[in-house]
Structure formats: C-alpha cells, structure tokens
C-alpha positions as CSV (number, residue, x, y, z in Angstrom):
1,M,13.3,25.6,6.1
2,D,16.6,24.8,7.7
3,A,15.7,26.8,10.8
4,C,12.4,24.9,11.1
5,A,14.2,21.5,10.7
6,A,16.7,22.5,13.4
7,V,13.9,23.2,15.8
8,Y,12.3,19.9,14.9
9,K,15.5,18.0,15.7
10,Q,15.5,19.5,19.2
11,L,12.0,18.1,20.0
12,Q,11.5,15.0,22.1
13,L,10.9,11.8,20.2
14,D,7.1,11.8,20.9
15,D,6.8,15.4,19.8
16,Q,8.8,14.7,16.6
17,I,6.5,11.7,15.8
18,Q,3.3,13.8,16.4
19,F,4.5,16.8,14.4
20,K,5.7,14.8,11.4
21,S,2.7,12.5,11.3
22,S,0.4,15.5,11.6
23,A,2.2,17.3,8.8
24,K,1.9,14.3,6.5
25,S,-1.7,13.8,7.4
26,F,-2.5,17.4,6.4
27,V,-0.6,17.2,3.1
28,R,-2.5,14.0,2.2
29,T,-5.9,15.3,3.3
30,Y,-5.5,18.7,1.5
31,G,-4.2,17.0,-1.7
32,F,-7.4,14.9,-1.7
33,L,-9.7,17.8,-0.9
34,G,-8.0,20.0,-3.5
35,A,-8.9,17.4,-6.2
36,I,-12.6,17.2,-5.4
37,L,-13.7,20.6,-4.0
38,P,-14.8,23.3,-6.4
39,Y,-13.0,26.1,-4.3
40,G,-9.6,26.6,-2.8
41,N,-8.4,27.9,0.6
42,V,-5.4,30.2,0.3
43,D,-4.1,29.6,3.8
44,W,-4.3,25.9,3.4
45,E,-2.5,26.1,0.1
46,K,0.3,28.1,1.7
47,L,0.6,25.6,4.5
48,S,0.5,22.7,2.0
49,I,3.4,24.2,0.0
50,F,5.4,24.9,3.1
51,L,5.0,21.4,4.5
52,N,5.8,19.7,1.2
53,L,9.1,21.5,1.2
54,L,9.7,21.0,4.9
55,I,8.9,17.3,5.3
56,P,11.8,16.0,3.2
57,K,14.2,17.9,5.5
58,L,12.9,16.2,8.7
59,P,14.8,13.1,9.7
60,T,13.0,9.9,10.7
61,P,12.2,9.9,14.4
62,G,14.4,7.6,16.3
63,G,17.0,7.2,13.5
64,D,17.1,4.7,10.7
65,D,14.0,2.6,10.2
66,I,14.5,-0.7,8.4
67,S,10.7,-1.0,7.9
68,Q,11.2,1.4,5.0
69,D,12.9,-1.4,3.1
70,I,9.7,-3.5,3.6
71,L,7.6,-0.6,2.3
72,Q,9.7,-0.4,-0.8
73,T,9.5,-4.1,-1.3
74,I,5.7,-4.0,-1.2
75,D,5.7,-1.0,-3.5
76,L,3.1,1.0,-1.6
77,S,4.6,4.2,-3.0
78,S,2.6,3.6,-6.2
79,Y,-0.7,4.4,-4.4
80,R,-1.5,8.1,-4.4
81,N,-4.6,10.3,-4.7
82,E,-5.0,11.2,-8.3
83,A,-6.0,14.8,-9.1
84,Q,-8.8,15.0,-11.6
85,E,-8.8,18.8,-12.0
86,A,-6.4,21.7,-11.6
87,M,-7.3,24.9,-9.9
88,A,-5.7,28.3,-10.1
89,I,-5.3,29.9,-6.7
90,K,-4.1,33.4,-6.3
91,L,-1.8,34.0,-3.3
92,E,-1.7,37.5,-2.0
93,D,1.7,39.0,-1.3
94,A,0.9,39.9,2.3
95,D,1.6,38.7,5.9
96,A,-1.0,36.1,7.0
97,E,-1.6,33.6,9.8
98,I,-1.8,29.9,9.1
99,A,-4.9,28.2,10.4
100,P,-4.5,25.2,12.7
101,V,-4.0,21.8,11.0
102,P,-7.3,20.0,10.7
103,A,-7.7,17.1,13.1
104,G,-6.4,13.9,11.5
105,K,-5.0,10.5,12.3
106,I,-1.8,10.6,14.3
107,S,0.7,7.9,13.4
108,Y,2.9,6.2,15.9
109,F,6.6,5.2,16.0
110,V,7.2,1.9,14.1
111,D,9.4,-0.5,15.8
112,P,12.4,-1.2,13.4
113,D,12.3,-4.8,14.5
114,M,8.7,-5.3,13.5
115,D,8.4,-8.5,11.5
116,L,7.2,-8.5,7.9
117,L,3.8,-10.2,8.7
118,S,2.9,-7.5,11.2
119,R,4.0,-4.8,8.7
120,I,1.8,-6.2,6.0
121,I,-1.2,-6.4,8.3
122,M,-0.6,-2.8,9.5
123,D,-0.5,-1.5,5.9
124,F,-3.6,-3.5,5.0
125,N,-5.5,-2.0,8.0
126,D,-4.3,1.5,7.1
127,M,-5.4,1.3,3.5
128,F,-8.5,-0.9,3.6
129,G,-9.5,-0.9,7.3
130,N,-12.5,1.4,6.3
131,I,-14.1,-1.6,4.5
132,D,-16.8,-3.3,6.4
133,W,-15.2,-6.7,6.5
134,K,-17.4,-9.4,8.0
135,D,-14.4,-11.5,8.9
136,A,-11.3,-9.3,8.7
137,D,-9.1,-11.9,10.5
138,N,-9.8,-14.5,7.9
139,V,-9.2,-12.1,5.1
140,Q,-5.8,-11.1,6.6
141,R,-4.9,-14.8,7.1
142,Q,-5.6,-15.5,3.4
143,I,-3.6,-12.5,2.2
144,L,-0.6,-13.7,4.1
145,A,-1.0,-17.2,2.6
146,I,-1.5,-16.1,-1.0
147,P,2.1,-15.1,-1.9
148,E,3.5,-18.6,-1.1
149,M,0.6,-20.2,-3.0
150,V,1.2,-18.1,-6.1
151,S,5.0,-18.7,-6.0
152,K,4.4,-22.5,-6.4
153,D,2.6,-22.0,-9.7
154,K,4.7,-23.8,-12.4
155,K,4.0,-21.4,-15.2
156,Y,5.0,-18.5,-13.0
157,Q,8.2,-20.2,-11.9
158,N,9.1,-21.0,-15.5
159,A,8.5,-17.3,-16.5
160,M,10.7,-16.1,-13.6
161,K,13.6,-18.3,-14.8
162,N,13.2,-18.0,-18.6
163,S,11.4,-14.8,-19.4
164,D,11.7,-11.1,-18.6
165,E,10.2,-9.4,-15.5
166,Q,7.2,-8.1,-17.4
167,E,6.2,-11.6,-18.6
168,A,6.8,-12.9,-15.1
169,R,4.4,-10.3,-13.7
170,T,1.8,-11.3,-16.2
171,E,2.1,-15.0,-15.0
172,S,2.0,-13.8,-11.4
173,E,-1.3,-12.0,-12.0
174,R,-2.7,-15.0,-13.8
175,A,-1.7,-17.3,-11.0
176,L,-3.1,-14.9,-8.4
177,Q,-6.5,-14.7,-10.2
178,Q,-6.6,-18.5,-10.2
179,I,-5.8,-18.6,-6.5
180,I,-8.5,-16.1,-5.7
181,I,-11.0,-18.2,-7.6
182,S,-9.9,-21.4,-5.9
183,I,-10.4,-19.9,-2.4
184,M,-13.6,-18.1,-3.3
185,A,-15.8,-20.6,-1.4
186,D,-13.9,-20.1,1.8
187,N,-14.3,-16.3,1.8
188,M,-16.4,-14.4,-0.7
189,E,-15.3,-11.1,0.7
190,L,-11.8,-11.4,-0.6
191,F,-13.0,-12.5,-4.0
192,K,-15.5,-9.6,-4.3
193,Q,-13.0,-7.0,-3.3
194,F,-10.4,-8.4,-5.7
195,Q,-12.9,-8.3,-8.5
196,D,-14.6,-5.0,-7.8
197,N,-12.1,-2.8,-6.0
198,S,-9.3,-1.8,-8.4
199,S,-7.2,-0.3,-5.6
200,F,-7.3,-3.5,-3.5
201,K,-6.6,-5.6,-6.6
202,K,-3.5,-3.5,-7.5
203,W,-2.2,-3.5,-4.0
204,L,-2.5,-7.3,-3.6
205,S,-1.1,-7.9,-7.1
206,N,2.0,-5.7,-6.4
207,L,2.4,-7.2,-2.9
208,V,2.4,-10.8,-4.3
209,F,4.8,-10.1,-7.2
210,N,7.3,-8.0,-5.2
211,L,7.5,-10.6,-2.5
212,T,7.8,-13.6,-4.7
213,Y,9.7,-12.6,-7.8
214,N,13.2,-14.0,-8.2
215,P,15.2,-14.9,-11.3
216,E,15.8,-18.4,-10.0
217,G,12.1,-19.2,-9.9
218,K,12.2,-20.4,-6.3
219,A,9.1,-20.8,-4.3
220,Y,8.5,-18.1,-1.7
221,E,8.1,-18.9,2.0
222,M,6.5,-16.3,4.2
223,P,8.8,-15.7,7.3
224,G,7.4,-16.2,10.8
225,A,4.6,-18.3,12.1
226,M,1.1,-17.7,10.7
227,P,-1.7,-18.5,13.2
228,E,-4.4,-20.9,12.1
229,K,-3.0,-21.2,8.6
230,A,-5.7,-22.3,6.2
231,T,-5.3,-25.0,3.6
232,Y,-6.9,-24.5,0.3
233,D,-7.7,-26.8,-2.6
234,Y,-5.5,-25.4,-5.4
235,T,-7.2,-27.5,-8.1
236,P,-10.1,-25.4,-9.3
237,Q,-12.6,-26.7,-11.9
238,Q,-11.5,-26.4,-15.5
239,N,-14.0,-23.7,-16.4
240,L,-12.6,-21.5,-13.6
241,M,-9.1,-22.2,-14.8
242,N,-10.1,-21.1,-18.3
243,A,-11.5,-17.9,-16.9
244,A,-8.3,-17.2,-15.0
245,E,-6.2,-17.7,-18.2
246,D,-7.8,-14.6,-19.7
247,H,-5.2,-11.8,-19.3
248,G,-7.5,-9.1,-20.5
249,P,-8.6,-7.7,-17.1
250,Y,-5.1,-7.3,-15.9
251,G,-3.8,-4.8,-18.4
252,D,-4.4,-1.8,-16.0
253,L,-2.0,-3.4,-13.4
254,L,1.0,-3.5,-15.6
C-alpha cells in the first residue's frame, strides 16, 4: 500500500484527481451493486478490498481543502448505500489480473476558496441531480433561503437557548415542515420531494439544522448574495400549522 501511495504522490495533479476520483467511484458503484445483485465477481471484490485500503493513504490532491469543513458541517457523511444482504465470496489463492475499472463519473478538483452557497448547490446536484426537476433553479433558490427562515422560528430559537440539542433538532424539523408547507404554492416540486423522498428529506433536515444550530439561539444568515431571492409568506393557515406540529413523521430523522 505504501508503495502504491508513493507512486500516486509522484503523479501530476490532474492524474491524481482522475485516479482518486475513479477509485472512489468504483468503490461506491461496487458497494451498491454488491447489495442488489444475486452474484459476486471475484476480481471486482479483490479490487474493492484493495482500493478501500489504499484510498485512506492517498493525500488530497493540491493539499489541504477547506471545503471538507463545509462537508462536515452539512453532515453528508451520514448518507451511504445500505446493504440489504450479505454474500459469501470465495477468493482463490492464485495470481490474477484485475479487470479495468468500470466507466464512471470523474470528479474534478474543488477550489478551496469556493463559497458555501456554491458548495451546497454542487452537493445538491451530485445527490439529487438525477431527479427530473421542472424548475431546478427555483428549487435551489428555495433551499438556500430555507435555513435562514427556519432559524427565525421562535420556538426553535427558544429550544436552542434553553433545551438540549436533541430537542432543538426536533423543533428545527417542526419549523422546517411548517416552512415547506408555507411555500408549497410557490413550488410543488420541493414539497413533493420533501414528503415522498426520505433521502431528500433527511438531507435537507440535516443541512438546515447543522447550518442554523447554535446555543445562543441566534438567527442564521446565509453568507453571500443570493440571486433573485424569493419572499415567502411565513404565516400559513391554522390547519396547516396544526399538521406541522405533529412530530410523528420525523422520528426516522433523529
């Protein structure tokens, strides 16, 4: 492993980016296929084991990347493919050739100076870009506006100041549900995905909480300018507010 890592360090920056992104792409793809296919591929299993051990030894191309702090803030590490079934694969003790890595998406070098808004949009596109959004720009604009709107909820602010983090998260999710309902008329796409897509709901809930939570209960302000910022009526009808008060649907997010 150390010898392979040493060779990697001698590569040009573009080659390092291409190799590391290809390795990660293979590991993710094989992990997903291994969970759903009824058969295994010995060569791919060997390569997966090898890359899983090698990738942690490979330094980030271009040195330190402060965007990693943003990723930790948004807590995207909690999203992984979940294996539903285990398979026993017998590996023969013999020399073998490793098949080429299947074609996959090649990442690119992330500018360490990239602003938070651009990083959120990039992560949104990576995770949910396959959804057939009718107006993706409007959805992204609303997502960027939601954290600040949630942070101004009085019950959430009170929970941040006077309760533990778990209770504050519960209030954050209640306020988020209320916000989603209040902007439903402006974009039904966002409302539908939040209600029907558990992965999207969890991602948005974690994004909002991790950006806005602070023990002082201060309102959050999204850094940077937000083009064509929409203004929403945050005074939904009483029956919608009552529906948002129900904490039952949020148990799986805690």
